[in-house]
Biopython code that builds the backbone (N, CA, C, O; Angstrom):
import numpy as np
from Bio.PDB.StructureBuilder import StructureBuilder

atoms = [
    (1, "UNK", "N", (25.847, 0.714, -69.310)),
    (1, "UNK", "CA", (26.303, 1.937, -69.746)),
    (1, "UNK", "C", (27.242, 2.527, -68.812)),
    (1, "UNK", "O", (27.000, 2.521, -67.605)),
    (2, "UNK", "N", (28.542, 3.155, -69.406)),
    (2, "UNK", "CA", (29.492, 3.689, -68.505)),
    (2, "UNK", "C", (29.058, 5.200, -68.295)),
    (2, "UNK", "O", (28.478, 5.870, -69.150)),
    (3, "UNK", "N", (29.441, 5.658, -66.970)),
    (3, "UNK", "CA", (29.238, 6.962, -66.673)),
    (3, "UNK", "C", (30.232, 7.886, -67.605)),
    (3, "UNK", "O", (31.339, 7.559, -68.034)),
    (4, "UNK", "N", (29.589, 9.032, -67.785)),
    (4, "UNK", "CA", (30.383, 9.841, -68.459)),
    (4, "UNK", "C", (31.634, 10.604, -67.762)),
    (4, "UNK", "O", (31.515, 11.179, -66.680)),
    (5, "UNK", "N", (32.734, 10.553, -68.428)),
    (5, "UNK", "CA", (33.864, 11.249, -67.635)),
    (5, "UNK", "C", (34.295, 12.373, -68.640)),
    (5, "UNK", "O", (34.019, 12.261, -69.835)),
    (6, "UNK", "N", (34.997, 13.492, -68.132)),
    (6, "UNK", "CA", (35.435, 14.447, -68.944)),
    (6, "UNK", "C", (36.941, 14.030, -69.519)),
    (6, "UNK", "O", (37.795, 13.412, -68.883)),
    (7, "UNK", "N", (37.059, 14.557, -70.972)),
    (7, "UNK", "CA", (38.366, 14.137, -71.523)),
    (7, "UNK", "C", (39.532, 14.886, -71.061)),
    (7, "UNK", "O", (40.273, 15.412, -71.892)),
    (8, "UNK", "N", (39.770, 14.986, -69.749)),
    (8, "UNK", "CA", (40.927, 15.684, -69.261)),
    (8, "UNK", "C", (41.703, 14.781, -68.287)),
    (8, "UNK", "O", (41.156, 14.102, -67.418)),
    (9, "UNK", "N", (42.980, 14.833, -68.503)),
    (9, "UNK", "CA", (44.058, 14.032, -67.734)),
    (9, "UNK", "C", (44.194, 14.855, -66.486)),
    (9, "UNK", "O", (44.456, 16.057, -66.530)),
    (10, "UNK", "N", (44.007, 14.171, -65.346)),
    (10, "UNK", "CA", (44.126, 14.889, -64.067)),
    (10, "UNK", "C", (45.601, 15.358, -63.549)),
    (10, "UNK", "O", (45.789, 16.127, -62.606)),
    (11, "UNK", "N", (46.687, 14.702, -64.408)),
    (11, "UNK", "CA", (47.846, 15.177, -64.423)),
    (11, "UNK", "C", (48.468, 16.284, -65.161)),
    (11, "UNK", "O", (49.662, 16.582, -65.204)),
    (12, "UNK", "N", (47.282, 16.945, -65.840)),
    (12, "UNK", "CA", (47.687, 17.932, -66.713)),
    (12, "UNK", "C", (48.350, 19.055, -66.194)),
    (12, "UNK", "O", (47.957, 19.537, -65.131)),
    (13, "UNK", "N", (49.459, 19.617, -66.897)),
    (13, "UNK", "CA", (50.364, 20.607, -66.359)),
    (13, "UNK", "C", (50.312, 21.603, -67.291)),
    (13, "UNK", "O", (50.551, 21.430, -68.486)),
    (14, "UNK", "N", (49.937, 22.879, -66.669)),
    (14, "UNK", "CA", (49.819, 24.186, -67.771)),
    (14, "UNK", "C", (50.932, 24.876, -67.620)),
    (14, "UNK", "O", (51.387, 24.815, -66.478)),
    (15, "UNK", "N", (51.613, 25.600, -68.481)),
    (15, "UNK", "CA", (52.749, 26.229, -68.458)),
    (15, "UNK", "C", (52.397, 27.704, -68.172)),
    (15, "UNK", "O", (53.234, 28.423, -67.627)),
    (16, "UNK", "N", (51.173, 28.181, -68.525)),
    (16, "UNK", "CA", (50.866, 29.470, -68.085)),
    (16, "UNK", "C", (49.447, 29.631, -67.936)),
    (16, "UNK", "O", (48.741, 28.815, -68.528)),
    (17, "UNK", "N", (48.899, 30.527, -67.258)),
    (17, "UNK", "CA", (47.381, 30.815, -67.051)),
    (17, "UNK", "C", (46.617, 30.764, -68.214)),
    (17, "UNK", "O", (45.474, 30.319, -68.321)),
    (18, "UNK", "N", (47.486, 31.360, -69.280)),
    (18, "UNK", "CA", (46.540, 31.299, -70.424)),
    (18, "UNK", "C", (46.145, 30.082, -71.196)),
    (18, "UNK", "O", (45.387, 30.051, -72.166)),
    (19, "UNK", "N", (46.799, 29.034, -70.600)),
    (19, "UNK", "CA", (46.442, 27.357, -70.948)),
    (19, "UNK", "C", (45.306, 26.967, -70.035)),
    (19, "UNK", "O", (44.745, 25.903, -70.300)),
    (20, "UNK", "N", (44.941, 27.567, -69.147)),
    (20, "UNK", "CA", (43.901, 26.898, -68.214)),
    (20, "UNK", "C", (42.522, 26.931, -68.911)),
    (20, "UNK", "O", (42.235, 27.745, -69.789)),
    (21, "UNK", "N", (41.772, 26.062, -68.486)),
    (21, "UNK", "CA", (40.433, 25.912, -69.231)),
    (21, "UNK", "C", (39.476, 27.049, -68.680)),
    (21, "UNK", "O", (39.777, 27.549, -67.596)),
    (22, "UNK", "N", (38.502, 27.432, -69.253)),
    (22, "UNK", "CA", (37.758, 28.513, -68.848)),
    (22, "UNK", "C", (36.937, 28.018, -67.477)),
    (22, "UNK", "O", (36.390, 26.918, -67.405)),
    (23, "UNK", "N", (36.940, 28.835, -66.590)),
    (23, "UNK", "CA", (36.366, 28.371, -65.247)),
    (23, "UNK", "C", (35.161, 29.448, -64.892)),
    (23, "UNK", "O", (35.142, 30.509, -65.516)),
    (24, "UNK", "N", (34.380, 29.235, -64.113)),
    (24, "UNK", "CA", (33.269, 30.034, -63.565)),
    (24, "UNK", "C", (33.721, 30.482, -62.166)),
    (24, "UNK", "O", (33.827, 29.688, -61.231)),
    (25, "UNK", "N", (33.998, 31.874, -62.068)),
    (25, "UNK", "CA", (34.391, 32.625, -60.822)),
    (25, "UNK", "C", (33.473, 33.527, -60.368)),
    (25, "UNK", "O", (32.950, 34.264, -61.204)),
    (26, "UNK", "N", (33.168, 33.625, -59.223)),
    (26, "UNK", "CA", (32.296, 34.700, -58.545)),
    (26, "UNK", "C", (33.180, 35.640, -57.905)),
    (26, "UNK", "O", (33.655, 35.155, -56.878)),
    (27, "UNK", "N", (33.567, 36.804, -58.144)),
    (27, "UNK", "CA", (34.381, 37.847, -57.577)),
    (27, "UNK", "C", (33.733, 38.266, -56.197)),
    (27, "UNK", "O", (34.451, 38.552, -55.239)),
    (28, "UNK", "N", (32.473, 38.291, -56.134)),
    (28, "UNK", "CA", (31.608, 38.675, -55.012)),
    (28, "UNK", "C", (31.996, 37.971, -53.828)),
    (28, "UNK", "O", (32.393, 38.466, -52.773)),
    (29, "UNK", "N", (31.802, 36.490, -54.178)),
    (29, "UNK", "CA", (31.958, 35.450, -52.889)),
    (29, "UNK", "C", (33.532, 35.539, -52.640)),
    (29, "UNK", "O", (33.802, 35.499, -51.440)),
    (30, "UNK", "N", (34.435, 35.630, -53.331)),
    (30, "UNK", "CA", (35.991, 35.566, -53.074)),
    (30, "UNK", "C", (36.269, 36.610, -52.196)),
    (30, "UNK", "O", (37.119, 36.372, -51.338)),
    (31, "UNK", "N", (35.645, 37.936, -52.214)),
    (31, "UNK", "CA", (35.986, 39.000, -51.592)),
    (31, "UNK", "C", (35.875, 38.630, -49.897)),
    (31, "UNK", "O", (36.574, 39.075, -48.987)),
    (32, "UNK", "N", (35.019, 37.897, -49.846)),
    (32, "UNK", "CA", (34.485, 37.626, -48.396)),
    (32, "UNK", "C", (34.991, 36.298, -47.719)),
    (32, "UNK", "O", (34.778, 36.023, -46.538)),
    (33, "UNK", "N", (35.578, 35.630, -48.469)),
    (33, "UNK", "CA", (36.100, 34.223, -48.071)),
    (33, "UNK", "C", (37.535, 34.428, -47.957)),
    (33, "UNK", "O", (38.253, 34.663, -48.929)),
    (34, "UNK", "N", (38.017, 34.319, -46.539)),
    (34, "UNK", "CA", (39.351, 34.429, -46.235)),
    (34, "UNK", "C", (39.961, 33.015, -46.267)),
    (34, "UNK", "O", (39.222, 32.035, -46.176)),
    (35, "UNK", "N", (41.123, 32.908, -46.379)),
    (35, "UNK", "CA", (41.987, 31.794, -46.398)),
    (35, "UNK", "C", (41.896, 31.081, -45.154)),
    (35, "UNK", "O", (42.131, 31.747, -44.146)),
    (36, "UNK", "N", (41.578, 29.758, -44.996)),
    (36, "UNK", "CA", (41.626, 28.881, -43.893)),
    (36, "UNK", "C", (42.981, 28.425, -43.558)),
    (36, "UNK", "O", (43.941, 29.047, -44.013)),
    (37, "UNK", "N", (43.166, 27.313, -42.742)),
    (37, "UNK", "CA", (44.446, 26.911, -42.484)),
    (37, "UNK", "C", (44.799, 25.904, -43.364)),
    (37, "UNK", "O", (45.758, 25.216, -43.016)),
    (38, "UNK", "N", (44.284, 25.655, -44.378)),
    (38, "UNK", "CA", (44.673, 24.648, -45.382)),
    (38, "UNK", "C", (45.776, 25.100, -46.329)),
    (38, "UNK", "O", (46.316, 24.235, -47.019)),
    (39, "UNK", "N", (46.159, 26.350, -46.430)),
    (39, "UNK", "CA", (47.247, 27.071, -47.340)),
    (39, "UNK", "C", (48.557, 26.147, -47.007)),
    (39, "UNK", "O", (48.759, 25.964, -45.806)),
    (40, "UNK", "N", (49.266, 25.678, -47.722)),
    (40, "UNK", "CA", (50.484, 24.905, -47.417)),
    (40, "UNK", "C", (51.779, 25.894, -47.829)),
    (40, "UNK", "O", (52.816, 25.865, -47.166)),
    (41, "UNK", "N", (51.606, 26.779, -49.005)),
    (41, "UNK", "CA", (52.527, 27.606, -49.322)),
    (41, "UNK", "C", (52.098, 28.706, -49.497)),
    (41, "UNK", "O", (50.955, 28.857, -49.928)),
    (42, "UNK", "N", (53.060, 29.951, -49.153)),
    (42, "UNK", "CA", (52.797, 31.330, -49.281)),
    (42, "UNK", "C", (53.581, 32.025, -50.241)),
    (42, "UNK", "O", (54.805, 31.947, -50.133)),
    (43, "UNK", "N", (52.995, 32.807, -51.322)),
    (43, "UNK", "CA", (54.161, 33.551, -51.968)),
    (43, "UNK", "C", (54.771, 34.611, -51.227)),
    (43, "UNK", "O", (54.159, 35.219, -50.349)),
    (44, "UNK", "N", (56.098, 34.885, -51.587)),
    (44, "UNK", "CA", (56.683, 36.006, -51.069)),
    (44, "UNK", "C", (57.332, 36.709, -51.961)),
    (44, "UNK", "O", (58.153, 36.103, -52.650)),
    (45, "UNK", "N", (57.149, 38.046, -52.162)),
    (45, "UNK", "CA", (57.803, 38.917, -53.286)),
    (45, "UNK", "C", (59.083, 39.299, -52.674)),
    (45, "UNK", "O", (59.188, 39.524, -51.468)),
    (46, "UNK", "N", (60.121, 39.377, -53.564)),
    (46, "UNK", "CA", (61.614, 39.813, -53.423)),
    (46, "UNK", "C", (61.449, 41.259, -54.033)),
    (46, "UNK", "O", (61.499, 41.310, -55.262)),
    (47, "UNK", "N", (61.285, 42.288, -53.438)),
    (47, "UNK", "CA", (61.159, 43.785, -54.102)),
    (47, "UNK", "C", (62.599, 44.158, -54.778)),
    (47, "UNK", "O", (62.796, 45.114, -55.528)),
    (48, "UNK", "N", (63.564, 43.193, -54.351)),
    (48, "UNK", "CA", (64.888, 43.571, -55.003)),
    (48, "UNK", "C", (64.896, 43.330, -56.479)),
    (48, "UNK", "O", (65.463, 44.098, -57.256)),
    (49, "UNK", "N", (64.268, 42.270, -56.847)),
    (49, "UNK", "CA", (64.144, 41.472, -58.161)),
    (49, "UNK", "C", (62.943, 42.218, -58.891)),
    (49, "UNK", "O", (62.976, 42.457, -60.098)),
    (50, "UNK", "N", (61.878, 42.567, -58.065)),
    (50, "UNK", "CA", (60.530, 43.070, -58.673)),
    (50, "UNK", "C", (60.766, 44.273, -59.714)),
    (50, "UNK", "O", (61.336, 45.318, -59.399)),
    (51, "UNK", "N", (60.244, 43.989, -61.022)),
    (51, "UNK", "CA", (60.476, 45.114, -61.854)),
    (51, "UNK", "C", (58.933, 45.934, -61.908)),
    (51, "UNK", "O", (58.691, 46.803, -62.746)),
    (52, "UNK", "N", (57.952, 45.483, -60.850)),
    (52, "UNK", "CA", (56.727, 46.303, -60.890)),
    (52, "UNK", "C", (55.908, 46.298, -62.269)),
    (52, "UNK", "O", (55.337, 47.311, -62.673)),
    (53, "UNK", "N", (55.896, 45.112, -62.939)),
    (53, "UNK", "CA", (55.096, 45.041, -64.131)),
    (53, "UNK", "C", (53.611, 44.553, -63.875)),
    (53, "UNK", "O", (52.750, 44.528, -64.754)),
    (54, "UNK", "N", (53.407, 44.146, -62.483)),
    (54, "UNK", "CA", (52.121, 43.886, -62.168)),
    (54, "UNK", "C", (51.314, 42.705, -62.701)),
    (54, "UNK", "O", (50.088, 42.598, -62.689)),
    (55, "UNK", "N", (52.211, 41.840, -63.170)),
    (55, "UNK", "CA", (51.716, 40.705, -63.786)),
    (55, "UNK", "C", (51.082, 39.646, -62.807)),
    (55, "UNK", "O", (50.179, 38.860, -63.091)),
    (56, "UNK", "N", (51.760, 39.782, -61.542)),
    (56, "UNK", "CA", (51.298, 38.991, -60.401)),
    (56, "UNK", "C", (49.743, 39.342, -60.012)),
    (56, "UNK", "O", (48.865, 38.507, -59.796)),
    (57, "UNK", "N", (49.601, 40.805, -59.971)),
    (57, "UNK", "CA", (48.312, 41.422, -59.730)),
    (57, "UNK", "C", (47.328, 41.203, -60.713)),
    (57, "UNK", "O", (46.163, 41.018, -60.360)),
    (58, "UNK", "N", (47.685, 41.200, -62.051)),
    (58, "UNK", "CA", (46.722, 40.949, -63.262)),
    (58, "UNK", "C", (46.279, 39.351, -63.154)),
    (58, "UNK", "O", (45.169, 38.944, -63.495)),
    (59, "UNK", "N", (47.082, 38.722, -62.752)),
    (59, "UNK", "CA", (46.659, 37.177, -63.007)),
    (59, "UNK", "C", (46.336, 36.322, -61.594)),
    (59, "UNK", "O", (46.237, 35.096, -61.530)),
    (60, "UNK", "N", (46.205, 37.196, -60.564)),
    (60, "UNK", "CA", (45.755, 36.655, -59.274)),
    (60, "UNK", "C", (44.222, 36.366, -59.388)),
    (60, "UNK", "O", (43.417, 37.280, -59.571)),
    (61, "UNK", "N", (43.874, 35.121, -59.277)),
    (61, "UNK", "CA", (42.392, 34.709, -59.420)),
    (61, "UNK", "C", (41.499, 35.193, -58.167)),
    (61, "UNK", "O", (40.269, 35.140, -58.158)),
    (62, "UNK", "N", (42.228, 35.630, -57.204)),
    (62, "UNK", "CA", (41.555, 36.143, -55.973)),
    (62, "UNK", "C", (41.842, 37.633, -55.836)),
    (62, "UNK", "O", (42.788, 38.116, -56.458)),
    (63, "UNK", "N", (41.025, 38.429, -55.005)),
    (63, "UNK", "CA", (41.543, 39.597, -54.674)),
    (63, "UNK", "C", (42.556, 39.594, -53.420)),
    (63, "UNK", "O", (42.311, 40.028, -52.294)),
    (64, "UNK", "N", (43.713, 39.023, -53.863)),
    (64, "UNK", "CA", (44.561, 38.715, -52.844)),
    (64, "UNK", "C", (45.879, 39.926, -52.931)),
    (64, "UNK", "O", (46.532, 40.235, -51.934)),
    (65, "UNK", "N", (46.059, 40.386, -53.992)),
    (65, "UNK", "CA", (47.094, 41.325, -54.021)),
    (65, "UNK", "C", (46.661, 42.476, -54.432)),
    (65, "UNK", "O", (46.024, 42.608, -55.478)),
    (66, "UNK", "N", (46.997, 43.527, -53.563)),
    (66, "UNK", "CA", (46.607, 45.143, -53.690)),
    (66, "UNK", "C", (47.876, 45.897, -54.134)),
    (66, "UNK", "O", (49.030, 45.477, -54.052)),
    (67, "UNK", "N", (47.501, 46.974, -54.572)),
    (67, "UNK", "CA", (48.605, 48.004, -55.219)),
    (67, "UNK", "C", (48.825, 49.222, -54.243)),
    (67, "UNK", "O", (47.870, 49.811, -53.736)),
    (68, "UNK", "N", (50.112, 49.558, -54.014)),
    (68, "UNK", "CA", (50.293, 50.703, -53.118)),
    (68, "UNK", "C", (51.201, 51.684, -54.051)),
    (68, "UNK", "O", (52.116, 51.190, -54.709)),
    (69, "UNK", "N", (50.943, 53.033, -54.095)),
    (69, "UNK", "CA", (51.986, 53.658, -54.810)),
    (69, "UNK", "C", (53.260, 54.119, -54.263)),
    (69, "UNK", "O", (53.272, 54.592, -53.126)),
    (70, "UNK", "N", (54.258, 54.039, -54.899)),
    (70, "UNK", "CA", (55.636, 54.137, -54.331)),
    (70, "UNK", "C", (56.588, 54.862, -55.602)),
    (70, "UNK", "O", (56.307, 54.851, -56.800)),
    (71, "UNK", "N", (57.638, 55.409, -55.031)),
    (71, "UNK", "CA", (58.699, 55.853, -55.860)),
    (71, "UNK", "C", (59.944, 55.143, -56.118)),
    (71, "UNK", "O", (60.757, 54.992, -55.206)),
    (72, "UNK", "N", (60.179, 54.649, -57.410)),
    (72, "UNK", "CA", (61.411, 53.822, -57.668)),
    (72, "UNK", "C", (62.154, 54.356, -58.645)),
    (72, "UNK", "O", (61.707, 54.290, -59.790)),
    (73, "UNK", "N", (63.581, 55.065, -58.383)),
    (73, "UNK", "CA", (64.157, 55.470, -59.442)),
    (73, "UNK", "C", (63.694, 57.005, -59.600)),
    (73, "UNK", "O", (64.186, 57.540, -60.593)),
    (74, "UNK", "N", (63.016, 57.663, -58.977)),
    (74, "UNK", "CA", (62.460, 59.003, -59.501)),
    (74, "UNK", "C", (61.191, 58.698, -60.121)),
    (74, "UNK", "O", (60.643, 59.744, -60.468)),
    (75, "UNK", "N", (60.504, 57.657, -60.396)),
    (75, "UNK", "CA", (59.397, 57.288, -61.167)),
    (75, "UNK", "C", (58.356, 56.904, -60.173)),
    (75, "UNK", "O", (58.722, 56.409, -59.107)),
    (76, "UNK", "N", (57.122, 57.083, -60.419)),
    (76, "UNK", "CA", (55.980, 56.788, -59.517)),
    (76, "UNK", "C", (55.510, 55.267, -60.163)),
    (76, "UNK", "O", (55.171, 55.159, -61.341)),
    (77, "UNK", "N", (55.540, 54.173, -59.258)),
    (77, "UNK", "CA", (55.247, 52.935, -59.546)),
    (77, "UNK", "C", (54.067, 52.539, -58.520)),
    (77, "UNK", "O", (53.717, 53.219, -57.555)),
    (78, "UNK", "N", (53.515, 51.282, -58.929)),
    (78, "UNK", "CA", (52.527, 50.754, -58.099)),
    (78, "UNK", "C", (53.230, 49.461, -57.431)),
    (78, "UNK", "O", (53.703, 48.634, -58.210)),
    (79, "UNK", "N", (53.309, 49.279, -56.322)),
    (79, "UNK", "CA", (53.869, 48.218, -55.479)),
    (79, "UNK", "C", (52.925, 46.939, -55.346)),
    (79, "UNK", "O", (51.883, 47.224, -54.755)),
    (80, "UNK", "N", (53.007, 45.719, -55.706)),
    (80, "UNK", "CA", (52.220, 44.862, -55.520)),
    (80, "UNK", "C", (52.417, 44.337, -54.115)),
    (80, "UNK", "O", (53.547, 44.161, -53.658)),
    (81, "UNK", "N", (51.246, 44.071, -53.392)),
    (81, "UNK", "CA", (51.493, 43.466, -51.858)),
    (81, "UNK", "C", (50.382, 42.391, -51.748)),
    (81, "UNK", "O", (49.222, 42.563, -52.122)),
    (82, "UNK", "N", (50.836, 41.356, -51.235)),
    (82, "UNK", "CA", (50.037, 40.253, -51.266)),
    (82, "UNK", "C", (49.294, 40.330, -49.635)),
    (82, "UNK", "O", (49.899, 40.506, -48.578)),
    (83, "UNK", "N", (48.038, 40.168, -49.795)),
    (83, "UNK", "CA", (47.063, 40.029, -48.512)),
    (83, "UNK", "C", (46.866, 38.656, -48.093)),
    (83, "UNK", "O", (45.937, 37.968, -48.514)),
    (84, "UNK", "N", (47.789, 38.231, -47.216)),
    (84, "UNK", "CA", (47.706, 36.653, -46.931)),
    (84, "UNK", "C", (46.333, 36.388, -46.266)),
    (84, "UNK", "O", (46.061, 35.202, -46.075)),
    (85, "UNK", "N", (45.493, 37.253, -45.912)),
    (85, "UNK", "CA", (43.951, 37.068, -45.501)),
    (85, "UNK", "C", (43.310, 36.194, -46.567)),
    (85, "UNK", "O", (42.586, 35.228, -46.324)),
    (86, "UNK", "N", (43.629, 36.605, -47.694)),
    (86, "UNK", "CA", (42.915, 36.189, -48.831)),
    (86, "UNK", "C", (43.561, 35.314, -49.842)),
    (86, "UNK", "O", (42.970, 34.612, -50.661)),
    (87, "UNK", "N", (44.838, 35.436, -49.689)),
    (87, "UNK", "CA", (45.838, 34.430, -50.648)),
    (87, "UNK", "C", (45.434, 33.050, -50.381)),
    (87, "UNK", "O", (45.247, 32.673, -49.224)),
    (88, "UNK", "N", (45.273, 32.190, -51.499)),
    (88, "UNK", "CA", (45.158, 30.732, -51.359)),
    (88, "UNK", "C", (46.074, 30.048, -51.561)),
    (88, "UNK", "O", (45.937, 28.828, -51.467)),
    (89, "UNK", "N", (47.225, 30.580, -51.881)),
    (89, "UNK", "CA", (48.503, 29.762, -52.205)),
    (89, "UNK", "C", (48.575, 29.171, -53.457)),
    (89, "UNK", "O", (49.388, 28.252, -53.559)),
    (90, "UNK", "N", (47.945, 29.462, -54.403)),
    (90, "UNK", "CA", (47.794, 28.820, -55.836)),
    (90, "UNK", "C", (49.310, 29.072, -56.578)),
    (90, "UNK", "O", (49.779, 28.340, -57.450)),
    (91, "UNK", "N", (49.882, 30.150, -56.079)),
    (91, "UNK", "CA", (51.165, 30.267, -56.736)),
    (91, "UNK", "C", (51.034, 30.597, -58.251)),
    (91, "UNK", "O", (52.037, 30.471, -58.954)),
    (92, "UNK", "N", (50.060, 30.943, -58.703)),
    (92, "UNK", "CA", (49.836, 31.512, -60.139)),
    (92, "UNK", "C", (50.656, 32.821, -60.217)),
    (92, "UNK", "O", (51.264, 33.007, -61.270)),
    (93, "UNK", "N", (50.755, 33.772, -59.222)),
    (93, "UNK", "CA", (51.656, 34.783, -59.296)),
    (93, "UNK", "C", (53.080, 34.740, -59.501)),
    (93, "UNK", "O", (53.704, 35.608, -60.111)),
    (94, "UNK", "N", (53.584, 33.703, -58.976)),
    (94, "UNK", "CA", (54.951, 33.248, -59.012)),
    (94, "UNK", "C", (55.238, 32.565, -60.503)),
    (94, "UNK", "O", (56.332, 32.719, -61.046)),
    (95, "UNK", "N", (54.289, 31.885, -61.051)),
    (95, "UNK", "CA", (54.313, 31.243, -62.409)),
    (95, "UNK", "C", (54.210, 32.386, -63.466)),
    (95, "UNK", "O", (54.803, 32.285, -64.540)),
    (96, "UNK", "N", (53.535, 33.351, -63.186)),
    (96, "UNK", "CA", (53.374, 34.671, -64.169)),
    (96, "UNK", "C", (54.611, 35.542, -64.041)),
    (96, "UNK", "O", (54.921, 36.176, -65.050)),
    (97, "UNK", "N", (55.347, 35.669, -62.984)),
    (97, "UNK", "CA", (56.282, 36.789, -62.717)),
    (97, "UNK", "C", (57.357, 36.726, -63.846)),
    (97, "UNK", "O", (58.078, 35.728, -63.825)),
    (98, "UNK", "N", (57.523, 37.449, -64.614)),
    (98, "UNK", "CA", (58.728, 37.296, -65.659)),
    (98, "UNK", "C", (60.153, 37.332, -65.138)),
    (98, "UNK", "O", (61.052, 36.818, -65.804)),
    (99, "UNK", "N", (60.382, 37.887, -64.039)),
    (99, "UNK", "CA", (61.779, 37.944, -63.605)),
    (99, "UNK", "C", (61.796, 37.032, -62.135)),
    (99, "UNK", "O", (62.656, 37.247, -61.280)),
    (100, "UNK", "N", (60.950, 36.204, -62.001)),
    (100, "UNK", "CA", (60.910, 35.187, -60.874)),
    (100, "UNK", "C", (61.272, 35.818, -59.415)),
    (100, "UNK", "O", (62.072, 35.393, -58.582)),
    (101, "UNK", "N", (60.429, 36.965, -59.370)),
    (101, "UNK", "CA", (60.743, 37.638, -57.893)),
    (101, "UNK", "C", (59.830, 37.238, -56.906)),
    (101, "UNK", "O", (59.839, 37.821, -55.822)),
    (102, "UNK", "N", (58.805, 36.046, -57.197)),
    (102, "UNK", "CA", (58.042, 35.671, -56.111)),
    (102, "UNK", "C", (58.383, 34.239, -55.957)),
    (102, "UNK", "O", (58.476, 33.583, -56.995)),
    (103, "UNK", "N", (58.586, 33.645, -54.800)),
    (103, "UNK", "CA", (58.994, 32.433, -54.311)),
    (103, "UNK", "C", (57.941, 31.852, -53.320)),
    (103, "UNK", "O", (57.342, 32.652, -52.601)),
    (104, "UNK", "N", (57.706, 30.703, -53.240)),
    (104, "UNK", "CA", (56.923, 30.003, -52.453)),
    (104, "UNK", "C", (57.480, 29.590, -51.139)),
    (104, "UNK", "O", (58.365, 28.736, -51.165)),
    (105, "UNK", "N", (57.160, 29.987, -50.185)),
    (105, "UNK", "CA", (57.640, 29.581, -48.801)),
    (105, "UNK", "C", (56.634, 28.764, -47.871)),
    (105, "UNK", "O", (55.503, 29.142, -47.567)),
    (106, "UNK", "N", (57.247, 27.575, -47.473)),
    (106, "UNK", "CA", (56.293, 26.635, -46.819)),
    (106, "UNK", "C", (55.578, 27.528, -45.636)),
    (106, "UNK", "O", (56.133, 28.396, -44.962)),
    (107, "UNK", "N", (54.418, 27.166, -45.564)),
    (107, "UNK", "CA", (53.354, 27.937, -44.490)),
    (107, "UNK", "C", (53.737, 27.298, -43.053)),
    (107, "UNK", "O", (53.786, 26.082, -42.864)),
    (108, "UNK", "N", (53.982, 28.200, -42.140)),
    (108, "UNK", "CA", (54.392, 28.051, -40.824)),
    (108, "UNK", "C", (53.012, 27.428, -40.072)),
    (108, "UNK", "O", (51.968, 28.044, -40.289)),
    (109, "UNK", "N", (52.957, 26.297, -39.244)),
    (109, "UNK", "CA", (51.658, 26.013, -38.440)),
    (109, "UNK", "C", (51.810, 26.105, -37.324)),
    (109, "UNK", "O", (50.869, 25.909, -36.554)),
]
sb = StructureBuilder()
sb.init_structure("model")
sb.init_model(0)
sb.init_chain("A")
sb.init_seg("    ")
for serial, (resi, resn, name, xyz) in enumerate(atoms, 1):
    if name == "N":
        sb.init_residue(resn, " ", resi, " ")
    sb.init_atom(name, np.array(xyz, "f"), 0.0, 1.0, " ", f" {name:<3s}", serial, name[0])
structure = sb.get_structure()
């Protein structure tokens, strides 16, 4: 008898977070698990391109992006700021950014 294997191609490519399969995630443990030395890419926000839509904050699977109130062109906005202590480098924020204001930068060792 063959062992059971899930019917999933390991090379699956998802175009959006909406296409990801459901996952069990514990927000409680993520809040206390800081990133180790294994992150290879870090997301960097270009605030000149940012339109403050907060899609990065909404889709971040970790509590790695926090918001800070700022004034932009006379209007109060919330500025997304990446907390690299908790960022795992998954780059979902960059994938979901509609104006491509987030780029991956190779992590310095």
